[in-house]
C-alpha positions in Angstrom: 139.0 230.2 118.7 135.6 230.5 119.5 133.4 227.9 121.1 131.9 225.6 118.5 127.9 226.3 118.3 126.5 222.6 117.7 124.0 223.9 115.6 125.8 225.8 113.4 126.6 222.9 111.3 122.7 221.9 110.8 121.7 225.3 109.6 124.9 225.7 107.4 124.2 222.1 106.0 120.3 223.4 105.3 121.8 226.2 103.4 124.1 224.0 101.4 120.8 221.7 100.6 118.8 224.6 99.4 121.7 225.4 97.3 122.3 222.1 95.5 118.6 221.9 94.9 118.4 225.1 92.8 121.8 223.8 91.1 120.2 220.8 90.1 117.7 222.9 87.9 120.3 223.7 85.1 122.4 220.6 86.2 125.1 219.5 88.3 127.3 222.5 89.6 130.8 222.7 89.6 133.6 221.6 92.7 133.0 224.6 94.0 129.5 226.2 96.3 126.9 226.6 93.0 126.1 230.6 92.5 123.5 229.3 90.1 125.5 231.5 87.7 127.8 228.2 86.8 127.3 226.9 83.4 125.4 223.3 83.5 127.5 220.5 83.8 126.5 218.0 80.9 126.3 214.4 82.6 125.8 215.0 85.9 121.9 215.0 86.2 122.2 211.5 84.5 124.3 210.2 87.6 121.9 211.4 89.8 119.3 209.8 88.3 121.6 206.9 87.9 122.9 207.1 91.7 119.3 207.5 92.8 117.7 204.3 91.1 120.9 202.1 92.2 120.2 203.2 95.8 116.4 202.8 95.8 116.6 199.0 94.7 119.8 198.4 97.0 117.7 199.9 100.2 114.9 197.2 99.6 114.5 194.7 102.5 114.2 191.5 100.0 115.2 188.4 102.2 114.6 186.0 100.3 117.4 183.5 99.5 118.6 183.5 95.9 121.7 180.9 96.4 122.3 177.4 95.4 120.1 175.2 95.7 121.8 171.7 94.6 125.5 170.3 95.4 126.7 167.5 97.1 125.5 165.9 100.4 127.4 166.9 103.3 131.1 164.7 103.4 131.6 163.4 107.2 134.5 163.9 109.0 136.2 167.0 108.2 138.0 169.9 110.3 138.2 173.2 109.5 141.0 175.9 110.3 139.8 179.7 110.4 142.9 181.9 109.7 141.9 185.4 110.8 143.6 188.4 109.9 142.7 190.0 113.2 139.6 189.3 115.4 139.1 192.6 116.1 138.1 193.2 112.6 134.2 193.1 112.8 134.1 191.4 109.6 136.6 188.7 110.0 135.0 187.9 113.4 131.2 187.5 111.7 132.6 185.2 109.5 134.5 183.0 112.0 130.9 183.1 113.8 129.0 182.0 110.7 131.4 179.2 109.5 131.4 177.6 113.6 127.4 177.3 113.0 127.2 176.2 109.7 130.5 173.6 110.5 128.2 172.5 113.6 125.0 171.8 111.3 127.3 169.5 109.1 128.7 167.7 111.9 132.2 169.4 111.1 134.9 170.9 113.7 136.7 174.2 113.6 139.6 176.0 114.6 140.0 179.5 115.0 143.5 181.2 114.8 143.6 185.0 115.3 147.1 186.8 113.2 146.4 189.5 115.4 146.8 191.9 112.3 150.2 191.6 111.7 152.2 190.2 108.7 154.3 188.3 111.4 151.6 187.1 113.1 149.1 186.3 110.2 152.5 183.7 108.9 152.6 182.5 111.9 148.7 181.4 112.3 148.9 179.8 108.8 151.9 178.4 109.2 150.2 176.6 112.5 146.9 176.3 110.5 149.3 173.9 108.5 151.0 171.6 111.1 147.2 170.7 112.4 146.7 169.1 109.2 143.1 170.1 109.0 140.6 169.2 105.6 140.4 172.7 105.0 141.5 176.7 105.6 139.9 179.3 105.5 142.1 182.9 104.8 140.1 185.1 106.5 140.6 189.1 105.3 144.2 189.1 104.4 146.3 189.0 101.5 147.3 185.3 100.7 150.6 187.5 99.1 152.0 187.9 102.7 152.3 183.9 103.1 153.6 182.9 100.0 155.8 180.3 101.8 153.0 179.2 103.9 150.2 179.2 101.0 153.0 176.6 98.3 153.1 174.5 101.7 149.4 174.3 101.9 148.9 173.4 97.8 151.9 170.7 98.8 150.0 169.5 101.6 146.8 169.3 99.2 145.3 171.4 101.4 142.3 173.4 99.8 142.1 177.0 100.8 138.7 179.2 100.5 139.4 182.9 101.1 137.0 185.7 102.5 137.8 189.0 101.1 141.5 187.7 100.3 141.9 188.5 96.8 139.9 191.5 94.4 137.3 189.4 93.0 134.3 186.5 94.2 135.2 183.0 92.9 138.3 180.8 92.1 142.0 182.0 91.7 144.7 180.6 90.5 147.5 183.1 91.8 147.2 182.8 94.8 145.6 179.2 94.7 142.4 179.2 95.8 138.8 177.2 95.7 137.2 179.9 95.5 137.2 183.5 97.4 133.4 184.9 98.8 132.6 187.8 98.8 130.6 190.3 97.5 131.9 191.9 94.3 133.6 194.7 95.6 133.2 197.2 92.3 129.2 196.6 93.4 129.8 197.4 97.0 132.2 200.8 96.2 129.7 202.0 93.7 126.7 201.8 95.9 128.8 203.2 98.5 129.8 206.4 96.5 126.2 206.7 94.8 124.4 207.0 97.9 126.8 210.1 98.8 125.7 211.0 95.6 122.1 210.8 95.7 121.6 211.7 99.3 123.5 215.0 99.1 122.1 216.0 95.4 125.3 216.2 94.3 126.9 218.6 96.5 128.9 217.1 99.5 132.7 217.5 100.9 133.9 213.8 101.4 136.2 212.4 103.5 137.1 208.5 102.9 139.0 206.4 105.4 140.9 203.2 104.2 143.7 200.7 104.6 146.3 200.8 101.9 148.1 197.9 103.1 145.3 195.5 102.4 145.1 195.1 98.9 141.4 194.6 98.4 140.9 197.4 100.6 142.8 199.8 98.8 141.3 198.7 95.5 137.4 199.3 97.1 138.7 202.3 98.0 139.8 203.4 94.8 137.0 202.6 93.0 135.1 204.6 95.5 136.9 207.4 95.1 136.2 206.9 91.0 132.3 206.9 91.0 132.9 210.0 93.4 134.2 211.9 90.5 131.4 211.3 88.1 129.5 213.8 89.8 131.7 216.9 89.9 129.5 218.9 93.0 131.5 215.9 95.2 134.7 217.2 96.3 137.0 214.3 98.2 138.6 216.3 100.9 140.9 213.8 102.1 142.0 210.0 101.9 142.8 208.9 105.2 145.1 205.6 105.2 145.1 204.3 108.5 145.6 200.5 108.9 142.7 198.7 110.5 144.9 197.4 113.6 145.9 201.2 114.0 142.4 202.4 113.9 141.5 202.6 117.7 144.6 204.6 118.1 144.6 207.1 114.8 141.2 207.4 113.7 140.3 210.1 116.7 143.1 212.1 116.1 142.5 212.2 112.4 138.8 213.4 112.9 139.7 216.0 115.6 142.3 217.3 112.5 140.2 217.1 109.7 137.3 219.2 111.9 140.1 221.6 112.3 140.9 221.6 108.3 137.5 221.8 106.9 135.0 222.5 109.4 131.6 223.1 107.8 132.8 222.0 104.2 133.0 218.3 105.4 129.6 216.8 105.2 129.8 213.5 104.1 132.4 210.4 104.8 133.2 207.0 103.8 135.1 203.9 105.1 136.1 200.5 103.8 135.1 199.1 107.3 132.3 200.5 109.6 134.9 199.7 112.5 136.6 203.7 111.3 133.1 205.2 112.8 133.1 203.4 115.8 136.9 205.2 116.2 135.4 208.3 115.0 132.2 208.8 117.4 134.0 209.7 120.6 136.0 212.7 118.4 132.6 213.9 116.8 130.9 213.9 120.0 134.0 215.6 121.9 133.6 218.8 119.1 130.1 218.8 119.4 129.1 217.4 116.1 125.6 216.1 115.8 124.7 212.3 115.8 122.7 212.5 113.1 124.9 214.2 110.8 126.9 216.0 109.0 129.3 214.3 108.6 126.4 211.9 107.4 128.9 208.6 107.1 128.5 205.3 105.3 130.6 202.0 105.4 131.5 200.4 102.5 131.3 197.0 104.9 131.2 194.8 106.9 127.9 195.6 108.8 129.2 194.4 112.2 126.6 195.1 115.1 127.9 198.1 116.6 127.6 200.0 113.3 123.6 199.0 113.2 123.1 200.1 116.7 125.0 203.2 115.4 123.0 203.4 112.4 119.2 202.8 114.6 120.4 205.6 117.3 121.4 207.8 114.6 125.0 208.2 116.6 127.6 209.1 114.0 126.8 206.7 110.7 123.9 207.0 108.8 124.3 203.7 106.7 126.5 200.5 105.8 126.6 198.4 102.8 127.1 195.2 105.0 127.9 191.9 104.2 125.8 189.2 105.2 128.4 187.9 107.2 126.9 184.6 108.8 125.7 183.5 105.5 128.8 184.1 104.2 130.3 181.4 106.8 127.6 179.0 105.7 128.9 180.0 102.3 132.4 178.9 102.7 131.3 175.5 104.8 129.4 174.4 101.7 132.1 175.7 98.8 134.4 173.6 101.3 131.9 170.8 100.8 131.9 171.0 97.2 135.9 170.6 97.2 135.7 167.7 99.5 133.1 166.0 97.2 135.2 167.1 93.9 133.1 169.6 92.7 133.5 173.1 91.2 132.7 176.2 93.2 128.8 177.3 93.5 129.9 180.8 91.8 127.2 182.5 94.2 127.5 186.1 95.3 125.5 187.8 97.4 124.4 190.9 96.0 124.7 194.9 97.7 122.1 196.3 100.1 122.1 199.2 102.2 120.9 199.0 105.5 119.7 202.5 107.6 117.7 203.1 110.3 114.6 203.4 108.0 114.7 200.0 106.7 117.1 198.0 109.2 113.5 197.8 111.7 115.9 197.6 114.4 118.2 194.7 113.4 121.8 194.7 114.1 123.0 192.5 111.1 122.1 191.9 107.8 121.1 188.4 107.9 118.7 187.2 104.7 116.5 184.6 105.6 116.8 181.2 103.9 120.2 180.0 103.4 120.1 178.0 106.3 117.6 176.1 105.2 118.9 176.2 101.9 122.1 175.1 102.6 120.9 172.1 105.2 119.0 170.9 102.0 121.6 170.6 100.1 123.8 168.8 102.5 121.0 166.3 103.4 121.7 164.8 100.0 
């Protein structure tokens, strides 16, 4: 095989964009390269227009606080245990930091127990949490069904449990029993991630999707991404890469090398259910001589950790992320516990989706909207 020309992909991509623009005049092309002679595909121009409008809205940097403004005053003397799926997951770790910060503000104690990313480790961590008899327990980024026995023990002990990315939807849950589950709407995150690819590629992309099917939340997100990508026929899913998050560091580089060999210039975009895949993909892409600014143009459908922002701002193998406001969600978890302790219902607040790029992040290393700290402090002050 001849040595890779690092400029070849950029040249080919420019040609592909020109082809895509021609195709848009008549409508979206089919699954293969457009020749200009293919009949128009009904509906794709509408998909492109909708995707473009949604992306423009999500890229706005409105940081005003739209969360709850009323609730119970701080209930004193509480203790929280945060059980993490794995603290190597930047989203899980980011929320833990927010929980600790908010607990300090309200005057509570917090302990974090790491489940190390394995079923046995998570079960042991939750068992330990229950033994500590805290006022409340956080399920940090894992499926409570993996710990059904421990969840039953928590319920029997009347310990309220709040999830972060624990089930597929925000809000209270009966099975498993959660006072509430804090997350953005997975449907919105999946849709906007796919829409960003559709809009940016003008309906002509070869996509690789990285996911972890062992986590129901992540599996659901990746399926929703796949469905949204399929709404534009010119956007082709080249490969669905199922790599468990705890194995991402060891398996992703090898997968990327294989994908480059298989698809070469056809691979123009990637989407991952978590930004950490691109941290692990970057060395393999760099070693292969791929340009840091893409292609492939990479978007993370969560969680917006600092390293993702650093890659985006420096144009190093990631172009965008759909970040969770991790620290804000940590504060929300503490506020939700306070409502539970006061005998009040969950707030019902769900953070809106946002797309962070080099153009709108202003050099930030997280998506941290303003106003929530002050908002929650006012509520807790009574």
